[in-house]
C-alpha positions, 0 to 999 in steps of 0.5 A: 509504563509498559513499552511496545515495538511494532515491526511492519512488513508489506503493503500500505494496508499493513502500514495503516493497520500498524498505525491503528495498533499503535493508537490502540496500545497507547490508549491502553497506556503503552508507549512506543519503544525505540527498538524491540530489545527494550520493549515489553510487547514485541509485535510483528504485522506480517505480509504473506504476499511474497516469499521475501517478506516471509523470510525477513519476518522469520529472521526478526522472529528469531531475534524476538525468540532470543529476547524472550529467552532472556526476558520471559515476561516479554509478550510476543505478538504476530498479526497480519496476513502471514499469521492468518495464512498459518493460523493452524500451525503458528503456535506449533511452529513458534511456541514462544509466540503469545498471541496471533491474530489476523487482519480482521482481529486487530482489536482482539489484541487489546482484549488479550492484553487486558485479560487476567491470564495471558495464555497463548491465544489466536484470533482469526475470524473477521469481526471489524475494520481496523479503521474503527480503531484509534490511530497514531499517525507517522506524520500528522498531516498525512492520513490513511482511511480503510474504505474496504477490506478483502477482495472478491477477485480470484487471481491464481497467485494471490493469497489475499482472499484467504487472509483478508476474506471477501470484499466488505466496504465501510459505509460512505457516511462513516468514511466521510466522518473519518476524513472530516475528523482527520482534517480537523486534526491537521491532515491535508493528504488522505490515502484511501485504502483497499485491496480493490478500491474501485470495486467499493460500494457493491456490497453496501445496498445488500447490507442495508446501507445507502448505495455508493460508488468509488467515484461518489466517495472520491467526490465526497472526500474532495468536498471536505474542507482542509483536504488538499490531496486525495490518493488511493491504492490499489485499483483493479483494471477491470473496475477502472471505469470512466466515472473514476477516470473523469474524477481525476480530471474534475476533482481538485484534490484528486492527485494526477497519479494512478497505480494501475497493476498490470502483472503481465503484458501477455493476454495468455498469462493474464488469463492463467493469472485469472486477472479478468482483463486482456492486454488490449483492455489494459491499454484501453484504460491507459489511453482513456486516462491519458485522454482525460488527464494528459499529464497523469503519472501511471505506476504499476506492479509486474510479476516476472516468471509466472508459471508457463511464461514463455519468451514470447509472453515476456516479450509482450510484457516488455513491449507493453512497458515500452508503449505505456512508459510507466512513471515507475513500477514495483517488479517482482519475481514470481514465488509460489504461495501456499494454497494458491492455484498457481503454486500447483501449475506445471511449467514453473520457470527456472530461477535463473530465467526469472532473474535474467528477465527481471534484469531486462524488465528493470532496464526498460522500466527505469529508462522509460521512467527517466524519459518520462520524468524529464517532462518536469524539468523546467517546470514548477511543481507543488510539493508536500514537504515530508522532512529532510532528504534521506541522502542529504540532510541539508536538503528537504524531501517531499512528494509532488501531486504526481507522487514523485519524490522531490529533493530540494533546497529550501526553508519549509517545514514538514507539512508545508506545501511549497512550489519547487523549481525542478532542475533535474530528474532521474527515473525516481526523483526530481531535484530542484530549489524552492521557488521564491516567486510561486510559494503555495503557502504553509499549512 
């Protein structure tokens, strides 16, 4: 029996795509290997959003090259956004790679592996959703569903439109059936995935499908028996309309957490980024969210050192972070990406300035997140148990509806919903004990 190993880089969409790769491979008779050294098929699902992901991937690829030298029969495959971004160069740069494919061509991997002659092949046209493939879920009680692929925005720093194409949504009925199937298989928490999820539905009528909005989709998934939690990522502030915000207040399964990317607190920099909203518009969306869902947890993405970012621009980012008081943030030092407008802009910020600004930003984010987390101390929160704690195997780990990691003592099993009495909190983690008086009940 042949064995495969998949290494995944990047975002939750890539995690989802990798689950589909694994499901497809197992339907072909492959079984997962514990590491790449003993695999017959070594696969990389790549990211090209940031330079750090590129560097880590290339180090792994070098290791695979050595395995190929030792065992020439090993098949090496490279999929995902990086493969798409270098589609004209991948085999020239890395002649030991056997197959390369973009995010819209995952299904072609099966065609390649079942062909009579495994000559090097590249597949880079968009032909379908990975969401239509079988999956092998990391946890049986948590599932992803791909509601759309691609993006119609034109952010000057972003390579996604060139690697995943324009926004294309899956029909509402198809998505509902997908989640109903997952619920019948034991999934209780589902995450809706897309490059810009709250733009969902704009292309459906034009393509001959019934019209639907993202709020319609949230409502339809909320009505599915067995689904206790709904999450989604990532929305765009431009498209965070009141109907979606109201859904957070009205739908029982929709979690009290919104990941709302900021990127910069300066309207001038946002315009250079082509983000299509201002500082004021962003703060208006935050205010509306907290008006309808006062306890909502808000997290974000922020880029430090975008070309032309001045000390004043960065000060505006810091002041916005102080004002919003995020529950958490993914912070990134700007790195130029090939074939993006931002890579050609003048006034690139020196690396040492980026690092100094990053240190100051992280201090604000962590301090305010720790202050925000104190609101949970003394409260009892519902936790979906994911497994043992990563820092103490005698304790359990799970997530609250606010997407806070919770480490606690208790007797629950992965997939159980339990109530936890929160005793302390850091910027990222809640700690406590399983409540004996308010257990939510096992799955």
